[in-house]
C-alpha positions as a printed Julia matrix, in Angstrom:
350×3 Matrix{Float64}:
 90.08  67.71  -179.41
 89.16  69.29  -176.18
 87.7   67.52  -173.34
 84.26  68.49  -171.83
 85.84  69.43  -168.52
 88.51  71.56  -170.16
 85.97  73.5   -172.34
 83.6   73.82  -169.28
 86.32  75.41  -167.25
 87.15  77.79  -170.06
 83.67  79.08  -170.19
 83.41  79.43  -166.46
 86.71  81.42  -166.31
 85.63  83.71  -169.04
 82.13  84.34  -167.41
 83.91  85.03  -164.19
 85.92  87.86  -165.83
 82.68  89.77  -166.26
 81.45  89.14  -162.66
 78.99  86.34  -163.38
 78.56  84.31  -160.2
 80.18  80.81  -160.04
 76.68  79.18  -160.03
 75.44  81.0   -162.92
 78.76  80.51  -164.85
 78.3   76.87  -164.2
 74.81  76.72  -165.38
 75.63  78.5   -168.54
 78.93  76.8   -169.23
 77.18  73.31  -168.86
 74.41  74.29  -171.19
 76.86  75.53  -173.96
 79.3   72.72  -173.62
 76.66  70.02  -173.66
 75.25  71.53  -176.81
 78.69  71.29  -178.52
 79.11  67.71  -177.22
 75.83  66.77  -179.04
 77.33  68.26  -182.27
 74.98  71.37  -182.33
 77.92  73.87  -182.8
 75.64  76.77  -183.77
 74.21  76.96  -180.38
 77.15  75.98  -178.31
 80.36  77.8   -177.11
 80.31  79.65  -180.3
 77.87  81.97  -178.61
 80.01  82.85  -175.52
 81.84  85.74  -177.03
 78.6   87.53  -177.99
 77.26  86.85  -174.45
 80.3   88.14  -172.73
 80.07  91.39  -174.97
 76.49  92.04  -173.89
 77.33  91.21  -170.26
 80.33  93.6   -170.32
 78.07  96.25  -171.95
 75.33  95.76  -169.32
 72.57  94.74  -171.67
 72.62  91.35  -169.89
 72.87  91.63  -166.05
 75.8   89.69  -164.73
 74.14  89.39  -161.24
 70.51  89.19  -162.63
 68.22  87.02  -160.72
 65.13  85.53  -162.44
 62.13  85.64  -160.11
 58.55  84.39  -160.16
 56.14  87.32  -160.73
 52.87  85.48  -160.61
 52.03  81.86  -160.2
 49.32  79.13  -159.44
 49.56  75.48  -158.82
 50.11  74.56  -162.5
 51.73  77.79  -163.82
 54.08  80.61  -163.36
 55.3   83.84  -165.15
 58.96  84.52  -164.43
 60.82  87.8   -165.05
 64.27  86.83  -166.2
 65.82  90.18  -165.07
 67.93  90.3   -168.2
 70.12  87.65  -166.92
 71.75  85.04  -169.27
 69.1   82.99  -171.04
 70.59  79.83  -169.79
 70.21  81.01  -166.18
 66.53  82.03  -166.58
 65.64  79.02  -168.7
 67.12  76.41  -166.23
 65.26  78.24  -163.37
 62.03  78.28  -165.46
 62.29  74.57  -166.28
 63.13  73.63  -162.8
 60.01  75.5   -161.78
 57.85  73.79  -164.37
 59.25  70.29  -163.18
 58.39  70.95  -159.49
 54.84  72.19  -160.4
 54.21  69.36  -162.69
 55.23  66.83  -160.14
 52.51  68.44  -157.87
 49.64  68.75  -160.2
 50.59  66.68  -163.34
 51.21  69.36  -165.86
 52.58  72.81  -165.72
 53.18  75.93  -168.0
 55.92  78.41  -167.18
 56.38  81.69  -169.17
 59.79  83.37  -168.98
 60.04  86.96  -170.21
 62.83  89.5   -170.28
 65.58  87.06  -170.47
 68.73  86.73  -172.57
 69.09  84.47  -175.67
 68.25  81.05  -174.5
 70.58  78.98  -176.7
 69.64  75.42  -177.49
 65.92  74.96  -176.47
 66.44  71.11  -176.5
 68.84  71.48  -173.56
 66.0   72.33  -171.17
 63.63  69.69  -172.62
 66.3   67.02  -172.04
 66.44  68.31  -168.31
 62.9   67.51  -167.83
 63.0   64.18  -169.7
 65.87  62.96  -167.48
 63.62  63.75  -164.52
 60.86  61.61  -165.98
 58.66  64.24  -167.51
 57.44  64.93  -171.01
 58.22  68.6   -172.1
 57.86  71.12  -174.68
 59.98  74.39  -174.92
 59.32  77.25  -177.22
 61.15  80.59  -177.68
 60.7   83.89  -179.65
 63.14  86.19  -181.31
 63.26  89.35  -183.37
 61.87  88.74  -186.81
 64.21  87.0   -189.2
 61.86  84.65  -191.05
 59.47  85.4   -193.83
 55.92  84.29  -193.9
 54.45  82.67  -197.1
 54.0   85.62  -199.65
 56.05  88.22  -197.64
 58.96  90.37  -198.77
 60.49  90.56  -195.36
 60.79  89.05  -192.04
 57.53  88.51  -190.06
 58.59  86.23  -187.09
 61.73  85.04  -185.46
 63.34  81.82  -186.07
 61.36  80.69  -183.1
 62.67  77.38  -181.8
 60.3   74.53  -180.58
 61.83  71.51  -178.75
 60.26  68.5   -176.94
 61.73  65.76  -174.89
 60.28  62.29  -173.91
 61.71  60.09  -171.1
 62.68  56.5   -172.29
 63.11  54.48  -169.2
 66.98  53.94  -168.63
 67.7   55.01  -172.18
 68.45  58.32  -173.76
 65.25  60.62  -174.02
 63.6   61.29  -177.38
 64.69  64.82  -178.19
 63.77  67.14  -180.92
 64.95  70.7   -181.24
 64.43  72.76  -184.2
 64.03  76.26  -185.56
 60.76  76.97  -187.3
 62.7   78.51  -190.01
 64.05  76.31  -192.79
 67.38  76.64  -191.04
 68.69  78.34  -187.98
 70.32  81.62  -188.67
 73.39  80.49  -187.15
 73.92  77.94  -189.83
 73.58  80.63  -192.61
 76.25  82.7   -190.71
 78.44  79.54  -190.32
 78.07  78.49  -193.98
 78.86  81.99  -195.28
 81.91  82.4   -193.05
 83.19  79.09  -194.38
 82.63  80.13  -197.95
 80.23  77.24  -198.42
 77.14  77.69  -200.88
 73.75  78.58  -199.35
 71.08  76.2   -200.45
 68.13  77.81  -202.29
 65.65  76.63  -199.68
 67.25  78.65  -196.93
 66.78  82.42  -197.68
 64.19  84.68  -199.1
 65.52  87.77  -200.86
 64.18  91.24  -200.65
 62.05  90.6   -203.64
 60.17  87.72  -201.9
 61.87  85.09  -203.88
 64.5   82.45  -202.9
 68.21  83.57  -202.92
 71.54  81.69  -202.49
 73.51  84.99  -201.45
 74.37  84.31  -197.8
 75.87  87.92  -197.62
 72.3   89.38  -197.67
 71.31  87.81  -194.46
 70.2   89.22  -192.12
 69.84  92.91  -193.16
 68.61  92.3   -196.76
 67.32  88.73  -196.64
 64.97  86.7   -194.35
 65.08  83.04  -193.53
 62.49  80.86  -195.3
 59.87  79.27  -192.99
 60.28  75.5   -192.53
 58.01  73.66  -194.83
 56.26  76.83  -196.01
 52.88  77.56  -194.2
 53.54  74.71  -191.73
 56.72  76.25  -190.35
 55.05  79.64  -190.27
 52.25  78.16  -188.22
 54.6   76.57  -185.7
 56.52  79.79  -185.49
 53.32  81.8   -184.67
 52.46  79.16  -181.92
 55.96  79.68  -180.42
 55.34  83.45  -180.44
 51.96  83.09  -178.57
 53.21  80.66  -175.89
 56.75  82.3   -175.27
 55.81  86.02  -175.82
 52.16  86.96  -175.98
 50.88  84.69  -173.0
 53.45  85.59  -170.39
 53.38  89.4   -171.39
 56.87  89.43  -172.93
 57.9   91.5   -175.89
 56.89  90.21  -179.32
 58.28  90.34  -182.93
 59.98  93.65  -183.48
 59.93  94.49  -179.86
 62.48  91.85  -179.16
 66.11  93.12  -179.63
 69.06  91.56  -181.44
 71.71  90.23  -178.85
 74.12  90.18  -181.78
 73.75  93.57  -183.56
 72.21  95.9   -180.95
 74.32  98.14  -178.66
 75.72  95.98  -175.91
 74.07  98.22  -173.24
 70.66  97.2   -174.44
 68.78  94.13  -173.22
 67.42  91.72  -175.78
 64.1   90.98  -174.06
 63.84  87.37  -175.27
 61.05  85.2   -174.01
 60.37  81.39  -173.75
 57.75  78.92  -172.54
 58.21  75.65  -170.66
 55.6   73.0   -170.53
 56.25  69.89  -168.34
 53.87  66.69  -168.03
 54.74  64.35  -165.09
 54.43  60.79  -166.5
 54.18  59.29  -162.97
 51.11  61.55  -162.14
 49.18  60.52  -165.25
 50.31  57.1   -165.85
 52.19  54.1   -164.41
 55.85  54.88  -165.19
 56.52  51.04  -165.66
 53.72  50.77  -168.21
 54.62  54.14  -169.92
 58.25  52.88  -170.22
 56.97  49.63  -171.72
 54.82  51.33  -174.33
 57.56  53.6   -175.19
 59.89  50.7   -175.82
 57.38  49.02  -177.99
 56.95  52.13  -179.98
 60.76  52.66  -180.26
 61.27  49.0   -181.29
 58.59  49.28  -183.89
 60.19  52.37  -185.42
 63.75  50.75  -185.25
 62.39  47.67  -187.02
 60.78  49.68  -189.83
 61.98  48.62  -193.37
 64.76  50.97  -194.59
 66.19  52.16  -197.86
 69.24  50.7   -199.31
 72.42  51.71  -197.35
 70.31  52.77  -194.25
 70.95  50.58  -191.14
 67.86  51.68  -189.32
 65.27  54.49  -188.79
 66.54  56.8   -186.12
 64.61  58.66  -183.28
 65.03  62.29  -182.81
 68.02  62.94  -180.69
 69.65  59.48  -181.26
 72.53  60.8   -183.3
 73.15  63.65  -180.86
 73.04  61.4   -177.78
 75.59  59.04  -179.61
 77.92  62.13  -180.31
 77.51  63.12  -176.66
 78.65  59.77  -175.33
 81.63  59.79  -177.78
 82.62  63.29  -176.55
 82.72  62.12  -172.96
 85.45  59.71  -173.69
 87.18  61.29  -176.7
 86.57  65.08  -176.21
 84.82  67.42  -178.67
 86.24  68.11  -182.13
 85.21  71.78  -182.41
 84.94  73.25  -186.11
 87.3   76.04  -187.14
 84.79  78.79  -186.93
 83.95  77.8   -183.14
 87.66  77.64  -182.32
 88.33  81.17  -183.88
 85.52  82.41  -181.67
 86.91  80.87  -178.58
 90.45  82.09  -179.49
 89.1   85.6   -179.62
 87.5   85.07  -176.11
 90.86  83.73  -174.82
 92.69  86.73  -176.19
 90.23  89.44  -174.99
 89.58  87.98  -171.54
 92.96  86.44  -170.59
 91.8   82.87  -170.25
 93.52  79.74  -171.63
 91.84  77.1   -173.84
 93.42  73.76  -173.3
 93.27  71.6   -176.34
 93.59  67.85  -175.43
 91.84  64.49  -175.37
 89.52  63.54  -172.68
């Protein structure tokens, strides 16, 4: 087990080694560690080594400063300045929240940023502030379209958050692929079989050979044409609308030369509940909806129907007292960071 403060400090120290400012290191570390604490290990501190590699190589700018290029009362377009995606995304969501509180609803497009990590982290930010939110991102193509023999869109994420009074927000964060690419890597590295619903081979048919991904296989779209449609929606909001790079114009933050930016993009929509409805009435109606879902009849062996995010928030609360039990593949990545950058990972309880 490793405590949240210890893991956060480790990330901050490692980022400082490549001259990331203390503020940006804290922003990034908190996003990565919170994601691990919620049990989403594919998008947490496992990514740190790759980010450091690109920061060291200059593709991501250690001192990059996201800035608003154009804006109106309820919208903005931000140039991420090739800073870390967590830095650009937090700035973009803070901008969306501030604008939505003024006019009720806001859209913010973020272009030319780094890999954003877990989109749900930013939706949770807004939900904690009393706003309904949606976050989308784009990536270089890795996902097939129905009938294609190769990748057409990225595993473009979509997330939403809904405030629930004094309770944990409803939170959904998903790739529009059948599975996030990181889960394919993780399963293959652990020697686990790849389900036949995850990958499309070079012949356009399903494959269970995880070694083919990403160069000779594509991710399957989530729910066929439905996931493909949502992936396209993410591409429009995150890339096309703000004038960012799209599809094959987006780079690979993992495989490209570390001196190259990845040119990722994202969108942030925030809706201020207090501007549109009575917060008390909204909370009451949400509680009624939640209670109705929780009381729905269940299958044998199922205690109750869960809301999106419930399992992750429960893990997060446990991690705050017990620490995080990181999987072996994540620990291996962090050990490599510790060895290369001369920082110490303290394994302990909370």
